C-alpha positions in Angstrom: 0.2 0.0 0.0 2.6 2.5 0.9 4.4 1.6 -2.6 0.9 2.6 -4.2 0.2 5.6 -2.3 3.7 7.0 -2.9 3.8 6.3 -6.4 -0.2 8.1 -6.8 1.4 11.1 -4.6 4.5 11.5 -6.9 2.6 11.3 -10.3 -0.4 13.2 -9.5 -1.8 14.2 -13.1 -1.3 10.7 -14.5 -3.4 9.4 -11.8 -5.8 12.4 -11.7 -6.8 11.6 -15.3 -7.4 7.7 -14.4 -9.7 8.9 -11.4 -11.4 11.5 -13.8 -12.3 8.8 -16.2 -13.6 6.4 -13.5 -15.3 9.1 -12.0 -17.2 9.7 -15.2 -18.1 6.1 -15.8 -19.3 5.8 -12.4 -21.3 9.2 -12.5 -23.0 7.8 -15.6 -23.8 4.2 -14.0 -25.3 5.9 -10.6 -27.4 8.4 -12.8 -28.8 5.4 -15.3 -29.7 3.8 -12.2 -31.8 6.7 -11.1 -33.3 7.3 -14.3 -34.1 3.4 -14.3 -36.0 3.7 -11.0 -37.6 7.0 -11.6 -39.0 5.6 -14.9 -40.3 2.3 -13.1 -41.9 4.6 -10.3 -43.9 6.3 -13.4 -45.2 3.3 -14.7 -46.4 1.8 -11.6 -46.8 4.6 -8.5 -50.3 4.2 -8.4 -50.1 0.3 -8.3 -47.6 0.2 -5.6 -50.1 2.6 -3.4 -52.9 0.1 -3.4 -50.6 -2.3 -1.2 -52.5 -5.2 -2.8 -51.5 -8.7 -3.8 -53.3 -9.2 -7.1 -55.8 -8.2 -9.6 -58.5 -10.0 -11.3 -58.8 -9.3 -15.3 -60.4 -11.0 -18.1 -58.5 -13.8 -19.7 -58.6 -11.8 -23.2 -57.0 -8.7 -21.8 -53.8 -9.9 -22.1 -52.7 -8.6 -18.5 -53.4 -5.2 -20.0 -56.0 -3.1 -17.6 -57.8 -1.2 -20.3 -58.2 -4.2 -22.4 -60.3 -5.8 -19.6 -64.1 -5.3 -19.1 -66.1 -6.8 -16.5 -69.1 -6.5 -14.9 -69.6 -5.5 -11.1 -71.5 -9.1 -10.6 -68.2 -11.3 -11.8 -66.6 -11.4 -8.7 -68.1 -11.6 -5.0 -64.7 -11.5 -3.2 -64.5 -15.2 -2.8 -60.8 -16.2 -1.6 -59.8 -13.1 -0.8 -59.5 -10.8 2.5 -60.8 -7.9 0.7 -61.5 -6.5 -2.9 -61.9 -3.3 -4.7 -63.8 -2.5 -7.9 -61.3 -0.6 -10.3 -62.4 1.1 -13.6 -59.8 2.9 -16.0 -60.0 5.1 -19.1 -57.2 7.1 -20.7 -57.8 10.4 -21.7 -56.3 13.9 -22.6 -57.4 16.7 -19.9 -57.6 20.2 -20.9 -58.0 23.4 -18.7 -57.7 26.5 -20.4 -53.9 26.4 -21.7 -52.9 23.6 -19.8 -52.8 20.1 -21.3 -51.7 16.7 -19.9 -52.3 12.7 -20.9 -54.1 11.5 -17.9 -55.5 8.2 -16.7 -58.7 8.3 -14.8 -59.7 5.6 -12.3 -63.2 4.7 -11.3 -63.2 3.8 -8.0 -65.6 3.3 -4.4 -64.7 5.7 -1.8 -65.1 3.4 0.9 -62.9 0.9 -0.5 -59.0 0.3 0.4 -57.4 1.7 -3.3 -59.1 5.0 -2.2 -56.0 7.3 -1.9 -55.2 9.9 1.0 -55.8 13.7 -0.1 -53.0 15.9 0.7 -54.9 19.1 -0.3 -58.2 19.7 -0.8 -61.1 17.3 -0.2 -62.2 13.7 -1.6 -64.9 13.6 -4.2 -68.2 13.8 -2.9 -70.4 13.9 -6.3 -70.3 12.7 -9.9 -67.9 14.4 -12.0 -65.6 15.4 -9.1 -61.9 13.8 -9.0 -58.9 13.8 -7.0 -55.6 14.6 -8.9 -52.0 13.3 -8.6 -50.1 16.4 -7.3 -47.8 16.2 -10.7 -50.5 18.1 -12.2 -50.7 20.8 -9.3 -46.9 21.3 -10.6 -47.9 21.7 -14.4 -50.3 24.5 -13.1 -53.8 22.8 -12.3 -55.3 23.8 -9.5 -58.5 23.0 -7.2 -61.6 23.9 -8.7 -60.3 23.9 -12.1 -62.6 21.8 -15.1 -61.1 19.6 -17.2 -62.2 19.0 -20.8 -61.7 15.8 -22.0 -60.6 14.6 -25.6 -62.9 11.3 -25.2 -66.0 12.7 -24.0 -67.8 16.0 -23.8 -68.4 15.6 -20.2 -66.1 17.9 -17.8 -64.2 17.0 -14.5 -63.4 19.1 -11.5 -60.5 18.7 -9.2 -61.3 18.8 -5.7 -58.0 17.7 -4.1 -54.7 16.4 -4.8 -53.0 13.2 -3.9 -49.1 11.6 -3.8 -47.5 9.5 -6.0 -50.3 8.3 -8.2 -48.9 7.7 -11.9 -50.0 4.9 -13.9 -48.2 4.0 -17.2 -46.3 7.4 -16.8 -49.7 9.0 -16.6 -50.9 11.1 -13.6 -54.1 9.5 -12.5 -57.7 11.5 -11.7 -59.3 9.5 -9.0 -63.4 9.7 -9.5 -66.2 7.7 -8.5 -67.8 4.7 -10.3 -70.6 6.8 -11.2 -68.1 9.5 -12.8 -66.5 6.8 -14.9 -69.8 5.4 -16.1 -70.8 9.0 -17.0 -67.8 9.3 -19.2 -67.8 6.0 -20.6 -71.8 5.4 -21.3 -71.3 2.4 -19.6 -71.3 0.5 -16.2 -68.6 -2.1 -17.0 -65.1 -2.0 -14.7 -61.7 -3.1 -15.9 -60.7 -5.2 -12.9 -61.0 -6.2 -9.1 -58.3 -5.4 -7.1 -57.5 -7.9 -4.1 -55.7 -8.5 -1.0 -55.3 -12.0 0.3 -52.8 -14.1 2.4 -52.9 -16.6 -0.4 -53.3 -15.6 -3.8 -54.0 -19.6 -4.9 -57.2 -19.6 -2.9 -58.8 -16.8 -4.8 -61.2 -18.5 -7.1 -62.7 -17.2 -10.5 -64.7 -18.4 -13.4 -62.6 -19.7 -16.4 -63.2 -16.4 -18.4 -61.0 -14.4 -15.9 -57.5 -14.6 -14.5 -55.9 -13.7 -11.1 -52.7 -11.9 -11.7 -49.9 -11.2 -8.8 -49.5 -7.6 -8.5 -45.5 -8.1 -9.6 -46.7 -9.7 -12.7 -49.3 -7.1 -13.3 -46.2 -4.6 -13.1 -43.9 -6.3 -15.3 -46.7 -6.9 -18.5 -47.1 -2.8 -18.3 -46.6 -1.6 -21.8 -42.9 -0.6 -22.0 -42.0 -1.4 -18.3 -40.0 -4.4 -18.9 -38.5 -3.4 -21.8 -37.5 0.1 -20.5 -36.0 -1.7 -17.4 -33.9 -4.1 -19.4 -32.5 -1.7 -21.7 -31.1 0.6 -18.9 -30.1 -2.4 -16.9 -28.0 -3.7 -19.9 -26.4 -0.3 -20.4 -25.6 -0.5 -16.8 -23.8 -3.9 -17.2 -22.1 -2.8 -20.3 -20.5 0.3 -18.7 -19.2 -2.4 -15.7 -17.5 -3.7 -18.7 -16.3 -0.8 -20.2 -15.1 0.6 -16.9 -13.0 -2.5 -16.2 -11.3 -2.4 -19.9 -10.6 1.0 -19.7 -8.5 0.9 -16.3 -6.9 -2.4 -17.4 -5.4 -0.5 -20.5 -4.4 2.6 -18.4 -2.9 0.3 -15.9 -1.3 -1.9 -18.6 0.3 1.2 -20.3 1.5 2.7 -17.2 3.3 -0.9 -16.2 5.0 -1.0 -19.8 6.2 2.3 -18.9 7.8 0.8 -15.9 9.0 -2.5 -16.8 12.7 -1.2 -16.1 11.9 0.1 -12.6 10.1 -3.1 -11.7 13.2 -4.9 -13.2 15.3 -3.1 -10.8 13.0 -3.7 -7.7 12.7 -7.3 -8.5 16.7 -7.3 -9.0 16.9 -5.9 -5.3 15.2 -8.8 -4.1 11.4 -7.3 -4.1 9.2 -10.1 -4.9 6.7 -10.4 -7.9 3.8 -10.9 -5.3 4.8 -7.7 -3.6 4.4 -5.5 -6.7 1.4 -7.3 -7.4 -0.2 -6.2 -4.4 1.0 -2.7 -4.9 -0.7 -2.4 -8.5 -4.1 -4.2 -6.8 -3.7 -1.9 -3.9 -3.3 1.1 -6.5 -6.1 0.4 -8.5 -8.5 -0.2 -5.6 -7.4 3.4 -4.5 -8.1 5.0 -7.8 -11.4 3.1 -8.1 -12.7 4.2 -4.5 -12.0 7.7 -5.4 -13.4 7.8 -8.5 -16.6 5.8 -7.3 -16.8 8.4 -4.3 -16.7 11.4 -6.6 -19.1 10.3 -9.0 -21.6 9.6 -6.2 -21.2 12.7 -4.6 -21.8 14.3 -8.2 -24.8 12.2 -8.9 -26.4 13.1 -5.5 -25.6 16.7 -6.1 -27.0 16.7 -9.6 -30.1 15.0 -8.1 -30.9 18.2 -5.9 -30.9 20.5 -8.8 -32.8 18.4 -11.5 -36.3 19.6 -12.5 -39.7 17.6 -11.3 -40.1 16.8 -14.9 -37.1 14.6 -14.9 -37.8 11.1 -13.8 -35.0 10.4 -11.6 -35.5 8.5 -8.2 -31.9 7.3 -6.7 -32.2 4.2 -4.4 -29.1 4.2 -2.0 -28.7 0.7 -1.5 -28.6 0.3 -5.3 -26.0 3.3 -5.7 -24.0 1.0 -3.0 -24.3 -1.9 -4.7 -23.1 -0.7 -7.8 -20.2 1.2 -6.5 -18.7 -1.8 -5.0 -19.3 -3.6 -8.1 -17.2 -0.7 -10.2 -14.4 -1.0 -7.6 -14.7 -4.9 -8.0 -14.4 -4.8 -11.8 -11.5 -2.2 -11.8 -9.5 -4.3 -9.8 -10.2 -7.6 -11.9 -9.1 -5.2 -14.8 -5.8 -4.8 -12.9 -5.0 -8.2 -13.2 -3.7 -8.0 -16.7 -0.8 -5.9 -15.2 -0.1 -8.0 -12.5 0.3 -11.0 -15.2 3.1 -8.7 -16.7 4.7 -7.8 -13.5 5.1 -11.2 -12.7 6.8 -12.2 -16.4 9.3 -9.5 -15.8 13.1 -10.9 -16.3 15.1 -8.6 -14.1 18.1 -9.1 -16.4 16.0 -8.4 -19.7 14.4 -5.2 -18.1 17.6 -3.4 -17.1 19.4 -4.4 -20.2 21.7 -7.1 -18.9 
């Protein structure tokens, strides 16, 4: 460790460049991790808020809530501890110059998927809705009348709730009567259930019981987004290892004569190899820490429109993986050191 630290102090610029590259790679990994979490949350916030174990949809819906069409009498709660009726439709809501894609949920106020109101009041009449607070950030206010693209009916915002997005669209919660008025029919889209054992829930052959996590994973674009960003992060791990391996290999080649002299003086290959690994560990750790600080600092200044959500456990794990793959990349240099012949290295 002494040899590794001493060389870093005597060649600050050279090693600062390596730390700079590692900082940029780690910053990108951490930011992509936050972006992946943020995009996932945009799709599933409202579903997670239900705190439910599953949802009942029609078999022909292909696990797609808008494609499922049910009657209230299609399920009577058999096998569930409790259940809630859910109707859903998509629309574009307009109020003056403000416009937003929204997802409208028709629910029963007394059932467990009724959201907590953080500002204003709950809906009490047909045509009243509670809105996700992201609409408030866009400029919508309590009392605004919303014109909908799918119907001539209007909705009135009576309150706001937190963390209510479905498929990246802000949710408007209203009564089943409100949804019936908008769609001109009395069908619903699903039954949200809570149960200790989802296998106990029995439905007729035209329906299916889907665990909440499976329902989330089958949302349009959810798995594709998550998989794409995850692969990008994994490739960055590989790129980080390759970049550091190249840097250290070049540095090792430049120092072959020095290593040769040290080996001729009796310093073992093992000691020199440990020095290179320790040096790599220090450089990688410094780059990861700086990248983490930059990432968290950036998070404070990002506008609300950027869907970034940092999971600090994920950041810690990714940071440790970056350090580990960087150390693995140093093994190429270790092999070079072990093969150095002292006599040839010093020109003997």
